[in-house]
All heavy atoms as an XYZ file, in Angstrom:
911
protein
N     -77.413     99.266    -31.132
C     -76.365     98.304    -30.929
C     -76.500     97.633    -29.567
O     -76.235     96.452    -29.440
C     -75.005     98.970    -31.083
C     -74.713     99.386    -32.520
S     -73.226    100.393    -32.852
C     -71.980     99.753    -31.840
N     -76.889     98.426    -28.585
C     -77.045     97.857    -27.256
C     -78.148     96.806    -27.253
O     -77.984     95.725    -26.693
C     -77.353     98.968    -26.259
C     -77.273     98.555    -24.818
C     -77.400     99.769    -23.921
C     -77.152     99.412    -22.480
N     -77.204    100.586    -21.615
N     -79.274     97.119    -27.915
C     -80.383     96.168    -27.947
C     -80.051     94.933    -28.776
O     -80.651     93.888    -28.607
C     -81.652     96.838    -28.484
O     -81.451     97.267    -29.818
N     -79.050     95.039    -29.659
C     -78.623     93.895    -30.465
C     -77.517     93.107    -29.764
O     -76.935     92.190    -30.339
C     -78.145     94.353    -31.832
N     -77.201     93.473    -28.527
C     -76.186     92.803    -27.705
C     -74.793     92.828    -28.345
O     -74.045     91.855    -28.272
C     -76.617     91.373    -27.389
N     -74.435     93.947    -28.941
C     -73.081     94.103    -29.481
C     -72.099     94.077    -28.312
O     -72.319     94.744    -27.300
C     -72.963     95.439    -30.257
C     -71.521     95.726    -30.640
C     -73.856     95.415    -31.489
N     -71.016     93.315    -28.417
C     -70.043     93.228    -27.316
C     -69.174     94.501    -27.249
O     -68.082     94.563    -27.809
C     -69.214     91.990    -27.669
C     -69.317     91.876    -29.155
C     -70.670     92.422    -29.522
N     -69.667     95.506    -26.563
C     -68.985     96.802    -26.507
C     -67.578     96.704    -25.924
O     -66.716     97.512    -26.266
C     -69.821     97.809    -25.702
C     -71.020     98.308    -26.436
C     -72.273     97.789    -26.171
C     -70.901     99.300    -27.395
C     -73.387     98.248    -26.845
C     -72.008     99.767    -28.081
C     -73.256     99.242    -27.805
N     -67.318     95.750    -25.080
C     -65.979     95.621    -24.495
C     -64.922     95.286    -25.541
O     -63.731     95.459    -25.311
C     -65.974     94.581    -23.365
C     -66.200     93.141    -23.811
C     -67.683     92.781    -23.997
O     -68.561     93.625    -23.772
O     -67.950     91.628    -24.377
N     -65.349     94.843    -26.707
C     -64.400     94.514    -27.772
C     -64.145     95.698    -28.711
O     -63.268     95.634    -29.551
C     -64.901     93.316    -28.583
C     -64.917     92.040    -27.761
C     -65.316     90.862    -28.594
C     -65.283     89.590    -27.748
N     -65.630     88.420    -28.538
N     -64.906     96.772    -28.560
C     -64.724     97.957    -29.400
C     -63.534     98.745    -28.884
O     -63.458     99.083    -27.704
C     -65.995     98.825    -29.410
C     -67.137     98.048    -30.067
C     -65.745    100.141    -30.147
C     -68.468     98.759    -30.032
N     -62.587     99.053    -29.779
C     -61.391     99.775    -29.365
C     -61.332    101.197    -29.938
O     -60.480    101.983    -29.543
C     -60.102     99.014    -29.756
C     -59.991     97.722    -28.978
C     -60.055     98.757    -31.247
N     -62.218    101.529    -30.851
C     -62.209    102.878    -31.401
C     -63.612    103.246    -31.872
O     -64.450    102.378    -32.099
C     -61.191    103.001    -32.559
O     -61.080    104.364    -32.956
C     -61.610    102.170    -33.749
N     -63.845    104.542    -31.993
C     -65.115    105.064    -32.481
C     -64.847    105.972    -33.664
O     -63.818    106.639    -33.722
C     -65.822    105.896    -31.408
C     -66.363    105.184    -30.203
C     -66.905    106.203    -29.198
C     -67.464    104.221    -30.587
N     -65.769    106.033    -34.570
C     -65.657    106.931    -35.707
C     -67.029    107.533    -35.979
O     -68.049    106.892    -35.743
C     -65.166    106.156    -36.936
O     -65.145    107.003    -38.066
N     -67.029    108.738    -36.445
C     -68.282    109.387    -36.801
C     -68.202    109.891    -38.223
O     -67.121    110.145    -38.750
N     -69.313    110.020    -38.844
C     -69.347    110.506    -40.208
C     -70.570    111.372    -40.401
O     -71.612    111.131    -39.795
C     -69.384    109.316    -41.177
O     -69.467    109.777    -42.508
N     -70.442    112.360    -41.221
C     -71.567    113.232    -41.499
C     -71.194    114.278    -42.524
O     -70.024    114.450    -42.859
N     -72.164    114.955    -43.012
C     -71.924    115.979    -44.014
C     -71.768    117.369    -43.410
O     -71.448    118.304    -44.104
C     -73.076    115.979    -45.032
C     -73.149    114.705    -45.832
C     -71.894    114.458    -46.641
O     -71.382    115.369    -47.293
N     -71.358    113.254    -46.574
N     -72.001    117.503    -42.145
C     -71.934    118.807    -41.501
C     -70.572    118.994    -40.832
O     -70.421    118.826    -39.636
C     -73.066    118.947    -40.481
C     -74.439    118.831    -41.067
C     -74.748    119.964    -42.037
O     -74.370    121.100    -41.825
N     -75.421    119.640    -43.129
N     -69.566    119.319    -41.606
C     -68.233    119.540    -41.055
C     -68.284    120.697    -40.066
O     -68.911    121.705    -40.324
C     -67.234    119.856    -42.166
C     -67.191    118.808    -43.225
N     -66.519    117.628    -43.054
C     -67.772    118.750    -44.436
C     -66.674    116.892    -44.138
N     -67.429    117.551    -44.987
N     -67.629    120.535    -38.960
C     -67.653    121.587    -37.953
C     -66.506    121.454    -36.974
O     -65.706    120.532    -37.038
N     -66.440    122.383    -36.086
C     -65.400    122.410    -35.056
C     -65.954    121.817    -33.770
O     -67.086    122.088    -33.397
C     -64.965    123.855    -34.791
O     -64.567    124.484    -35.980
N     -65.136    121.036    -33.089
C     -65.523    120.451    -31.810
C     -64.598    121.031    -30.750
O     -63.381    121.001    -30.889
C     -65.398    118.903    -31.829
C     -65.703    118.317    -30.466
C     -66.311    118.325    -32.901
N     -65.164    121.563    -29.710
C     -64.387    122.174    -28.637
C     -64.517    121.318    -27.380
O     -65.544    121.292    -26.724
C     -64.904    123.591    -28.355
C     -64.743    124.514    -29.544
C     -65.696    124.559    -30.547
C     -63.621    125.326    -29.657
C     -65.543    125.404    -31.640
C     -63.460    126.167    -30.747
C     -64.429    126.205    -31.726
O     -64.276    127.027    -32.800
N     -63.447    120.602    -27.053
C     -63.424    119.730    -25.889
C     -62.992    120.522    -24.659
O     -62.122    121.375    -24.740
C     -62.409    118.601    -26.084
C     -62.724    117.648    -27.171
C     -62.195    117.640    -28.433
C     -63.616    116.536    -27.123
N     -62.707    116.604    -29.151
C     -63.582    115.906    -28.373
C     -64.445    116.025    -26.125
C     -64.340    114.779    -28.658
C     -65.198    114.902    -26.407
C     -65.137    114.294    -27.659
N     -63.545    120.179    -23.505
C     -63.063    120.737    -22.252
C     -61.770    120.027    -21.868
O     -61.456    118.959    -22.380
C     -64.099    120.544    -21.141
C     -65.238    121.527    -21.204
C     -66.114    121.364    -19.978
C     -67.213    122.396    -19.979
N     -68.101    122.203    -18.821
N     -61.067    120.598    -20.933
C     -59.790    120.028    -20.519
C     -59.912    118.643    -19.909
O     -58.986    117.872    -19.928
C     -59.070    120.988    -19.572
C     -58.625    122.250    -20.287
C     -57.846    123.174    -19.410
C     -57.423    124.380    -20.240
N     -56.617    125.313    -19.500
N     -61.069    118.295    -19.377
C     -61.253    116.974    -18.763
C     -61.744    115.925    -19.762
O     -61.951    114.776    -19.399
C     -62.248    117.066    -17.612
C     -63.663    117.363    -18.097
O     -63.867    117.898    -19.187
N     -64.645    117.031    -17.290
N     -61.932    116.294    -21.002
C     -62.547    115.390    -21.975
C     -61.746    114.117    -22.205
O     -62.322    113.034    -22.319
C     -62.767    116.113    -23.301
N     -60.438    114.226    -22.268
C     -59.623    113.050    -22.532
C     -59.802    111.993    -21.444
O     -59.936    110.804    -21.736
C     -58.150    113.426    -22.687
C     -57.227    112.331    -23.193
C     -57.714    111.758    -24.524
C     -55.813    112.869    -23.353
N     -59.860    112.419    -20.204
C     -60.066    111.443    -19.129
C     -61.464    110.823    -19.229
O     -61.635    109.638    -18.954
C     -59.834    112.068    -17.757
O     -60.774    113.086    -17.513
N     -62.449    111.611    -19.652
C     -63.795    111.062    -19.848
C     -63.787    110.016    -20.962
O     -64.400    108.959    -20.842
C     -64.786    112.168    -20.208
O     -64.929    113.066    -19.159
N     -63.086    110.313    -22.038
C     -63.006    109.373    -23.159
C     -62.275    108.088    -22.757
O     -62.645    107.001    -23.180
C     -62.319    110.022    -24.356
C     -63.121    111.125    -25.049
C     -62.237    111.891    -26.029
C     -64.323    110.531    -25.774
N     -61.264    108.241    -21.946
C     -60.481    107.065    -21.524
C     -61.242    106.164    -20.547
O     -60.896    105.002    -20.394
C     -59.173    107.520    -20.879
C     -58.185    108.034    -21.879
C     -56.879    108.390    -21.226
N     -55.893    108.743    -22.231
C     -54.924    109.622    -22.050
N     -54.797    110.231    -20.885
N     -54.076    109.882    -23.018
N     -62.244    106.714    -19.904
C     -62.952    105.920    -18.902
C     -64.390    105.601    -19.314
O     -65.249    105.405    -18.457
C     -62.940    106.656    -17.558
O     -63.624    107.887    -17.682
N     -64.638    105.512    -20.596
C     -65.987    105.187    -21.065
C     -66.395    103.793    -20.596
O     -65.595    102.873    -20.544
C     -66.061    105.253    -22.590
C     -65.966    106.649    -23.202
C     -65.914    106.562    -24.723
C     -67.126    107.522    -22.763
N     -67.663    103.673    -20.251
C     -68.219    102.426    -19.764
C     -69.243    101.940    -20.788
O     -70.213    102.642    -21.090
C     -68.881    102.661    -18.403
C     -69.457    101.419    -17.801
O     -69.811    100.462    -18.496
N     -69.568    101.423    -16.485
N     -69.053    100.754    -21.302
C     -69.936    100.204    -22.337
C     -71.377    100.049    -21.856
O     -72.290     99.971    -22.672
C     -69.404     98.854    -22.811
N     -71.594    100.032    -20.566
C     -72.944     99.851    -20.040
C     -73.718    101.164    -19.937
O     -74.918    101.154    -19.669
C     -72.883     99.162    -18.678
C     -72.335     97.754    -18.782
C     -72.250     97.090    -17.447
C     -71.654     95.691    -17.658
N     -71.546     94.938    -16.444
N     -73.037    102.274    -20.155
C     -73.674    103.587    -20.069
C     -73.707    104.234    -21.452
O     -72.872    103.936    -22.304
C     -72.920    104.481    -19.093
C     -72.769    103.958    -17.670
C     -71.850    104.859    -16.864
C     -74.135    103.847    -17.010
N     -74.630    105.147    -21.659
C     -74.724    105.817    -22.969
C     -73.605    106.847    -23.134
O     -73.107    107.411    -22.147
C     -76.082    106.517    -23.108
O     -76.129    107.667    -22.286
N     -73.225    107.097    -24.388
C     -72.221    108.125    -24.672
C     -72.735    109.490    -24.243
O     -71.988    110.304    -23.697
C     -71.879    108.163    -26.163
C     -70.917    107.113    -26.668
C     -70.757    107.221    -28.174
C     -69.564    107.239    -25.986
N     -74.005    109.733    -24.489
C     -74.590    111.024    -24.104
C     -74.403    111.280    -22.611
O     -73.988    112.360    -22.201
C     -76.072    111.054    -24.465
C     -76.745    112.361    -24.089
C     -78.224    112.380    -24.408
O     -78.808    111.316    -24.713
O     -78.809    113.468    -24.325
N     -74.682    110.273    -21.832
C     -74.552    110.392    -20.379
C     -73.096    110.599    -19.963
O     -72.786    111.433    -19.113
C     -75.098    109.118    -19.736
C     -75.058    109.083    -18.234
C     -75.585    107.757    -17.680
O     -76.239    107.000    -18.421
O     -75.334    107.505    -16.495
N     -72.183    109.855    -20.576
C     -70.783    109.888    -20.171
C     -70.028    111.113    -20.671
O     -69.068    111.545    -20.046
C     -70.080    108.625    -20.664
C     -70.614    107.374    -19.983
C     -69.948    106.137    -20.513
O     -68.850    105.807    -20.099
N     -70.612    105.469    -21.456
N     -70.436    111.638    -21.816
C     -69.713    112.779    -22.388
C     -70.350    114.115    -22.044
O     -69.814    115.166    -22.403
C     -69.578    112.622    -23.900
C     -68.732    111.432    -24.344
C     -68.656    111.357    -25.857
C     -67.335    111.487    -23.735
N     -71.464    114.074    -21.342
C     -72.087    115.319    -20.907
C     -71.094    116.070    -20.045
O     -70.499    115.513    -19.129
C     -73.358    115.011    -20.126
C     -74.195    116.229    -19.869
C     -75.556    115.853    -19.313
O     -75.785    114.738    -18.879
N     -76.462    116.801    -19.320
N     -70.854    117.302    -20.356
C     -69.874    118.083    -19.617
C     -68.483    118.026    -20.218
O     -67.563    118.634    -19.690
N     -68.297    117.294    -21.316
C     -66.980    117.181    -21.943
C     -66.734    118.238    -23.014
O     -65.611    118.402    -23.476
C     -66.805    115.797    -22.578
O     -66.767    114.804    -21.586
N     -67.792    118.929    -23.415
C     -67.657    119.915    -24.483
C     -67.661    121.332    -23.915
O     -68.400    121.643    -22.986
C     -68.785    119.748    -25.502
C     -68.791    118.378    -26.121
C     -69.705    117.420    -25.703
C     -67.875    118.032    -27.098
C     -69.704    116.153    -26.258
C     -67.866    116.773    -27.654
C     -68.776    115.828    -27.236
N     -66.843    122.188    -24.480
C     -66.739    123.564    -24.008
C     -67.986    124.381    -24.301
O     -68.276    125.338    -23.598
C     -65.540    124.256    -24.664
O     -64.352    123.621    -24.296
N     -68.691    124.011    -25.353
C     -69.884    124.746    -25.761
C     -71.000    123.770    -26.087
O     -70.745    122.685    -26.584
C     -69.594    125.598    -27.000
C     -68.466    126.562    -26.796
C     -67.211    126.272    -27.291
C     -68.653    127.739    -26.095
C     -66.148    127.141    -27.096
C     -67.603    128.613    -25.892
C     -66.349    128.317    -26.390
N     -72.239    124.165    -25.855
C     -73.352    123.275    -26.161
C     -73.601    123.138    -27.664
O     -74.273    122.221    -28.107
C     -74.546    123.937    -25.465
C     -74.171    125.375    -25.381
C     -72.682    125.410    -25.232
N     -73.037    124.041    -28.447
C     -73.192    123.982    -29.901
C     -71.844    124.282    -30.553
O     -70.948    124.833    -29.933
C     -74.246    124.982    -30.375
C     -73.862    126.422    -30.068
O     -73.014    126.656    -29.175
O     -74.399    127.333    -30.721
N     -71.726    123.884    -31.784
C     -70.495    124.122    -32.533
C     -70.853    124.650    -33.907
O     -71.848    124.231    -34.501
C     -69.689    122.826    -32.695
O     -69.190    122.409    -31.456
N     -70.021    125.548    -34.430
C     -70.294    126.057    -35.773
C     -70.091    124.960    -36.813
O     -69.218    124.110    -36.670
C     -69.264    127.174    -35.948
C     -68.184    126.861    -34.987
C     -68.813    126.119    -33.854
N     -70.927    124.975    -37.856
C     -70.784    124.007    -38.935
C     -70.325    124.721    -40.194
O     -70.185    125.944    -40.218
C     -72.089    123.225    -39.185
C     -73.214    124.165    -39.610
C     -72.470    122.414    -37.952
C     -74.436    123.473    -40.145
N     -70.122    123.979    -41.252
C     -69.548    124.525    -42.484
C     -70.377    125.648    -43.083
O     -69.861    126.472    -43.822
C     -69.339    123.408    -43.506
C     -70.629    122.850    -44.049
C     -71.377    121.833    -43.511
C     -71.331    123.280    -45.204
N     -72.496    121.608    -44.263
C     -72.488    122.485    -45.323
C     -71.097    124.258    -46.169
C     -73.405    122.639    -46.355
C     -72.010    124.407    -47.191
C     -73.143    123.605    -47.275
N     -71.663    125.736    -42.766
C     -72.514    126.778    -43.327
C     -72.396    128.105    -42.576
O     -72.951    129.099    -42.996
C     -73.979    126.326    -43.312
C     -74.250    125.171    -44.234
S     -75.929    124.526    -44.093
C     -76.914    125.985    -44.279
N     -71.672    128.143    -41.485
C     -71.559    129.342    -40.669
C     -70.912    130.477    -41.458
O     -69.935    130.271    -42.175
C     -70.714    129.033    -39.429
C     -70.577    130.242    -38.541
O     -71.572    130.608    -37.903
O     -69.490    130.835    -38.516
N     -71.450    131.664    -41.330
C     -70.856    132.818    -42.006
C     -70.592    133.962    -41.030
O     -70.411    135.097    -41.440
C     -71.767    133.296    -43.152
O     -73.018    133.704    -42.623
N     -70.540    133.643    -39.748
C     -70.348    134.679    -38.733
C     -68.897    135.148    -38.637
O     -68.610    136.088    -37.903
C     -70.817    134.175    -37.369
O     -69.974    133.129    -36.919
N     -67.991    134.513    -39.353
C     -66.567    134.843    -39.226
C     -66.007    135.578    -40.447
O     -64.798    135.642    -40.631
C     -65.745    133.558    -38.997
O     -65.943    132.694    -40.113
C     -66.156    132.849    -37.721
N     -66.874    136.144    -41.261
C     -66.422    136.840    -42.475
C     -65.394    137.923    -42.141
O     -64.359    138.026    -42.804
C     -67.616    137.446    -43.233
O     -68.514    136.385    -43.569
C     -67.180    138.160    -44.491
N     -65.662    138.717    -41.117
C     -64.736    139.791    -40.729
C     -63.352    139.213    -40.392
O     -62.326    139.721    -40.854
C     -65.309    140.553    -39.530
C     -64.411    141.650    -39.019
C     -65.028    142.333    -37.807
C     -64.080    143.346    -37.211
N     -64.638    143.957    -35.995
N     -63.321    138.135    -39.601
C     -62.040    137.529    -39.225
C     -61.321    136.944    -40.446
O     -60.098    136.987    -40.530
C     -62.260    136.448    -38.165
C     -62.619    136.986    -36.797
C     -64.080    137.378    -36.668
O     -64.888    137.184    -37.567
N     -64.429    137.954    -35.527
N     -62.081    136.408    -41.392
C     -61.474    135.866    -42.620
C     -60.785    136.959    -43.415
O     -59.662    136.781    -43.893
C     -62.532    135.191    -43.491
S     -63.146    133.648    -42.817
N     -61.465    138.086    -43.580
C     -60.869    139.183    -44.350
C     -59.641    139.740    -43.630
O     -58.643    140.068    -44.263
C     -61.895    140.295    -44.597
C     -63.144    139.878    -45.391
C     -62.910    139.318    -46.796
N     -62.489    137.950    -46.873
C     -63.283    136.869    -46.861
N     -64.592    136.993    -46.751
N     -62.782    135.665    -46.951
N     -59.701    139.839    -42.301
C     -58.538    140.313    -41.541
C     -57.356    139.360    -41.707
O     -56.207    139.794    -41.881
C     -58.889    140.467    -40.062
C     -59.824    141.617    -39.700
C     -60.278    141.508    -38.243
C     -59.144    142.955    -39.945
N     -57.630    138.056    -41.659
C     -56.570    137.064    -41.850
C     -55.959    137.190    -43.239
O     -54.729    137.205    -43.386
C     -57.123    135.653    -41.634
C     -56.145    134.511    -41.857
C     -54.980    134.573    -40.874
C     -56.867    133.166    -41.744
N     -56.794    137.287    -44.242
C     -56.287    137.439    -45.616
C     -55.466    138.714    -45.754
O     -54.406    138.699    -46.399
C     -57.449    137.446    -46.610
C     -58.076    136.094    -46.798
C     -59.236    136.089    -47.767
O     -59.816    137.170    -48.055
O     -59.582    134.998    -48.232
N     -55.920    139.798    -45.153
C     -55.168    141.059    -45.214
C     -53.790    140.891    -44.585
O     -52.780    141.351    -45.126
C     -55.934    142.181    -44.506
C     -57.161    142.636    -45.277
O     -57.308    142.273    -46.472
O     -57.997    143.344    -44.674
N     -53.722    140.214    -43.443
C     -52.440    140.012    -42.763
C     -51.489    139.123    -43.560
O     -50.277    139.239    -43.455
C     -52.662    139.418    -41.366
C     -53.221    140.410    -40.385
C     -53.376    139.791    -39.006
C     -53.987    140.816    -38.058
N     -54.109    140.314    -36.697
N     -52.058    138.210    -44.346
C     -51.232    137.264    -45.106
C     -50.960    137.719    -46.537
O     -50.344    136.991    -47.301
C     -51.883    135.883    -45.109
C     -51.989    135.220    -43.739
C     -52.762    133.909    -43.832
C     -50.610    134.981    -43.139
N     -51.432    138.914    -46.888
C     -51.130    139.442    -48.213
C     -52.238    139.284    -49.236
O     -51.990    139.382    -50.437
N     -53.435    139.015    -48.803
C     -54.573    138.919    -49.705
C     -55.061    137.495    -49.891
O     -54.425    136.540    -49.440
N     -56.196    137.354    -50.611
C     -56.796    136.031    -50.800
C     -55.879    135.031    -51.512
O     -55.787    133.873    -51.100
C     -58.045    136.309    -51.636
C     -58.361    137.742    -51.395
C     -57.046    138.416    -51.152
N     -55.183    135.473    -52.539
C     -54.324    134.550    -53.285
C     -53.137    134.100    -52.442
O     -52.796    132.912    -52.407
C     -53.848    135.181    -54.594
C     -53.029    134.236    -55.458
C     -53.783    132.962    -55.830
O     -54.972    132.995    -56.150
N     -53.105    131.828    -55.782
N     -52.509    135.039    -51.764
C     -51.371    134.687    -50.894
C     -51.825    133.739    -49.788
O     -51.114    132.791    -49.446
C     -50.761    135.953    -50.298
N     -53.011    133.974    -49.246
C     -53.555    133.087    -48.210
C     -53.802    131.699    -48.783
O     -53.457    130.691    -48.159
C     -54.872    133.667    -47.641
O     -54.614    134.972    -47.133
C     -55.420    132.790    -46.536
N     -54.363    131.646    -49.972
C     -54.682    130.354    -50.606
C     -53.433    129.521    -50.860
O     -53.493    128.292    -50.865
C     -55.431    130.591    -51.912
N     -52.316    130.155    -51.069
C     -51.076    129.420    -51.341
C     -50.540    128.706    -50.104
O     -49.757    127.769    -50.213
C     -50.036    130.370    -51.922
C     -50.419    130.838    -53.323
C     -49.542    131.945    -53.868
O     -48.511    132.267    -53.224
O     -49.888    132.492    -54.926
N     -50.970    129.113    -48.927
C     -50.480    128.483    -47.687
C     -51.227    127.177    -47.414
O     -50.620    126.111    -47.444
C     -50.552    129.476    -46.498
C     -49.646    130.673    -46.787
C     -50.148    128.786    -45.194
C     -49.828    131.830    -45.836
N     -52.558    127.205    -47.157
C     -53.253    125.940    -46.888
C     -53.871    125.302    -48.126
O     -54.407    124.211    -48.063
C     -54.344    126.346    -45.908
C     -54.693    127.730    -46.327
C     -53.393    128.342    -46.809
N     -53.854    126.032    -49.252
C     -54.469    125.497    -50.462
C     -55.857    126.045    -50.720
O     -56.525    125.637    -51.657
N     -56.303    126.972    -49.900
C     -57.610    127.599    -50.073
C     -57.591    128.965    -49.400
O     -56.829    129.188    -48.465
C     -58.710    126.736    -49.457
N     -58.422    129.858    -49.897
C     -58.515    131.164    -49.241
C     -59.184    130.995    -47.887
O     -59.684    129.918    -47.567
C     -59.250    132.170    -50.122
C     -60.646    131.717    -50.513
C     -61.374    132.791    -51.240
N     -61.723    133.806    -50.245
C     -62.497    134.825    -50.479
N     -63.004    135.018    -51.648
N     -62.779    135.688    -49.532
N     -59.186    132.038    -47.087
C     -59.776    131.969    -45.748
C     -61.291    131.865    -45.864
O     -61.953    132.821    -46.245
C     -59.380    133.183    -44.924
N     -61.823    130.707    -45.548
C     -63.266    130.487    -45.569
C     -63.816    130.606    -44.164
O     -63.142    130.279    -43.186
C     -63.591    129.096    -46.125
C     -63.371    128.998    -47.622
O     -63.742    129.956    -48.334
O     -62.857    127.965    -48.072
N     -65.072    130.991    -44.093
C     -65.721    131.182    -42.804
C     -65.728    129.914    -41.949
O     -65.792    129.976    -40.743
C     -67.156    131.685    -43.008
C     -67.238    133.155    -43.404
C     -66.926    133.457    -44.864
O     -66.580    132.541    -45.633
O     -67.023    134.637    -45.237
N     -65.639    128.777    -42.574
C     -65.678    127.522    -41.813
C     -64.302    127.088    -41.304
O     -64.194    126.098    -40.608
C     -66.279    126.425    -42.677
C     -65.437    126.071    -43.884
C     -66.130    125.020    -44.741
N     -65.417    124.769    -45.957
C     -65.611    125.401    -47.101
N     -66.522    126.344    -47.182
N     -64.921    125.106    -48.167
N     -63.241    127.803    -41.652
C     -61.906    127.439    -41.183
C     -61.873    127.400    -39.656
O     -62.338    128.323    -38.996
C     -60.857    128.434    -41.674
C     -60.318    128.167    -43.048
C     -60.901    127.252    -43.903
C     -59.192    128.837    -43.482
C     -60.406    127.012    -45.163
C     -58.680    128.600    -44.751
C     -59.291    127.693    -45.582
N     -61.303    126.353    -39.120
C     -61.260    126.190    -37.669
C     -60.506    127.336    -36.996
O     -60.899    127.788    -35.923
C     -60.600    124.842    -37.307
O     -61.300    123.809    -37.995
C     -60.672    124.579    -35.814
N     -59.459    127.828    -37.617
C     -58.677    128.925    -37.020
C     -59.531    130.163    -36.803
O     -59.501    130.762    -35.721
C     -57.477    129.259    -37.894
N     -60.302    130.556    -37.803
C     -61.130    131.751    -37.627
C     -62.332    131.465    -36.735
O     -62.799    132.352    -36.021
C     -61.565    132.383    -38.979
C     -60.376    132.962    -39.711
C     -62.312    131.413    -39.842
N     -62.817    130.235    -36.745
C     -63.897    129.864    -35.824
C     -63.403    129.999    -34.380
O     -64.085    130.551    -33.525
C     -64.372    128.429    -36.089
C     -65.104    128.254    -37.387
C     -66.487    128.856    -37.371
O     -67.064    129.129    -36.331
N     -67.044    129.065    -38.544
N     -62.201    129.483    -34.117
C     -61.629    129.548    -32.772
C     -61.355    130.990    -32.371
O     -61.619    131.388    -31.235
C     -60.330    128.741    -32.707
O     -60.592    127.387    -32.947
N     -60.828    131.774    -33.294
C     -60.551    133.178    -33.015
C     -61.841    133.928    -32.677
O     -61.888    134.699    -31.728
C     -59.865    133.832    -34.213
C     -59.558    135.295    -34.007
C     -59.001    135.952    -35.249
O     -59.271    135.532    -36.367
N     -58.214    136.985    -35.060
N     -62.892    133.664    -33.432
C     -64.170    134.316    -33.198
C     -64.727    133.930    -31.830
O     -65.201    134.789    -31.080
C     -65.183    133.961    -34.306
O     -64.633    134.367    -35.559
C     -66.509    134.651    -34.093
N     -64.656    132.633    -31.478
C     -65.122    132.192    -30.154
C     -64.353    132.918    -29.055
O     -64.934    133.366    -28.073
C     -64.923    130.689    -29.981
C     -65.899    129.843    -30.721
C     -67.178    129.706    -29.940
N     -68.048    128.763    -30.635
C     -69.159    128.300    -30.144
N     -69.558    128.653    -28.957
N     -69.893    127.469    -30.835
N     -63.040    133.033    -29.221
C     -62.206    133.686    -28.210
C     -62.541    135.171    -28.091
O     -62.515    135.734    -26.992
C     -60.734    133.493    -28.541
N     -62.868    135.809    -29.217
C     -63.243    137.224    -29.177
C     -64.605    137.413    -28.512
O     -64.833    138.412    -27.840
C     -63.265    137.808    -30.587
C     -61.889    137.957    -31.187
C     -61.923    138.309    -32.660
O     -62.937    138.164    -33.334
N     -60.783    138.758    -33.178
N     -65.490    136.466    -28.687
C     -66.828    136.560    -28.104
C     -66.831    136.202    -26.619
O     -67.657    136.690    -25.868
C     -67.802    135.635    -28.849
C     -68.059    136.067    -30.267
C     -68.812    135.010    -31.063
O     -68.909    133.848    -30.679
N     -69.342    135.417    -32.203
N     -65.906    135.328    -26.225
C     -65.869    134.849    -24.850
C     -64.410    134.624    -24.463
O     -63.780    133.667    -24.914
C     -66.664    133.546    -24.733
C     -66.689    132.973    -23.325
O     -65.955    133.460    -22.441
O     -67.429    132.009    -23.110
N     -63.892    135.482    -23.637
C     -62.469    135.431    -23.277
C     -62.067    134.154    -22.548
O     -60.885    133.826    -22.474
C     -62.100    136.647    -22.424
N     -63.030    133.397    -22.025
C     -62.687    132.157    -21.315
C     -62.506    130.979    -22.273
O     -62.117    129.898    -21.841
C     -63.755    131.787    -20.271
O     -64.978    131.465    -20.938
C     -63.981    132.919    -19.285
N     -62.779    131.179    -23.558
C     -62.695    130.077    -24.528
C     -61.352    129.350    -24.495
O     -61.321    128.134    -24.338
C     -62.991    130.580    -25.956
O     -64.337    131.035    -25.996
C     -62.801    129.485    -26.980
N     -60.213    130.039    -24.647
C     -58.938    129.304    -24.651
C     -58.668    128.547    -23.360
O     -58.031    127.503    -23.368
C     -57.892    130.403    -24.861
C     -58.636    131.528    -25.491
C     -60.021    131.459    -24.897
N     -59.170    129.048    -22.246
C     -58.964    128.373    -20.963
C     -59.836    127.127    -20.842
O     -59.458    126.174    -20.182
C     -59.271    129.337    -19.813
C     -58.317    130.505    -19.741
C     -58.754    131.491    -18.701
C     -57.848    132.721    -18.774
N     -58.423    133.884    -18.177
N     -61.014    127.155    -21.468
C     -61.951    126.025    -21.365
C     -61.664    124.931    -22.370
O     -61.889    123.765    -22.102
C     -63.382    126.507    -21.572
C     -63.919    127.276    -20.417
C     -65.403    127.459    -20.569
N     -65.690    128.419    -21.626
C     -66.865    128.518    -22.219
N     -67.851    127.726    -21.887
N     -67.077    129.415    -23.150
N     -61.218    125.300    -23.550
C     -61.059    124.322    -24.630
C     -59.650    123.741    -24.621
O     -58.673    124.469    -24.628
C     -61.355    124.976    -25.966
N     -59.566    122.434    -24.641
C     -58.278    121.758    -24.674
C     -57.783    121.595    -26.089
O     -56.695    121.975    -26.450
C     -58.367    120.397    -24.004
C     -57.058    119.629    -24.043
C     -57.146    118.394    -23.197
O     -57.639    118.420    -22.086
N     -56.666    117.290    -23.715
N     -58.584    120.982    -26.910
C     -58.218    120.703    -28.295
C     -59.347    121.111    -29.198
O     -60.507    121.026    -28.840
C     -57.956    119.199    -28.514
C     -56.800    118.712    -27.708
O     -55.748    119.309    -27.699
N     -57.002    117.606    -27.012
N     -59.003    121.495    -30.384
C     -60.013    121.802    -31.391
C     -59.695    120.931    -32.582
O     -58.608    120.960    -33.122
C     -59.997    123.273    -31.754
C     -60.504    124.140    -30.606
C     -60.202    125.582    -30.791
N     -58.810    125.948    -30.712
C     -58.104    126.052    -29.586
N     -58.660    125.785    -28.442
N     -56.855    126.405    -29.599
N     -60.647    120.158    -33.007
C     -60.468    119.244    -34.130
C     -61.575    119.452    -35.138
O     -62.716    119.659    -34.772
C     -60.502    117.787    -33.687
C     -59.447    117.426    -32.683
C     -58.113    117.178    -33.393
N     -57.167    116.638    -32.484
C     -56.186    117.337    -31.929
N     -56.063    118.597    -32.171
N     -55.332    116.756    -31.120
N     -61.238    119.350    -36.369
C     -62.245    119.417    -37.413
C     -62.505    118.009    -37.899
O     -61.647    117.378    -38.493
C     -61.760    120.294    -38.564
C     -62.822    120.543    -39.598
C     -62.326    121.517    -40.619
C     -63.412    121.815    -41.615
N     -62.979    122.734    -42.631
N     -63.711    117.496    -37.590
C     -64.002    116.109    -37.976
C     -64.056    115.934    -39.493
O     -64.213    116.847    -40.225
C     -65.350    115.837    -37.359
C     -65.892    117.111    -36.880
C     -64.815    118.127    -36.920
């Protein structure tokens, strides 16, 4: 887009699309970084340091099976859990992904401002 001389100053929003649904963990300073984006600089350059982790789990992740079963047990089983959000506790659920990150690294809640599932 830059080489095609797209007028970036006229862009008011960004959207992304992909088949790899996942969790994004923003640092607490991310919003200010997003608000001060400069059309003359690359997104990679400007957003470096805005993410709490260098990688994020995607929908294929299965590292949270234990947390899923614990959640279902607390909510009365798979069927009772499914009645709340409309699905049983899947490994890709942002809640169990966030819980797993926090269990693996106690600084996670302090570093991450918002968690969004694109």
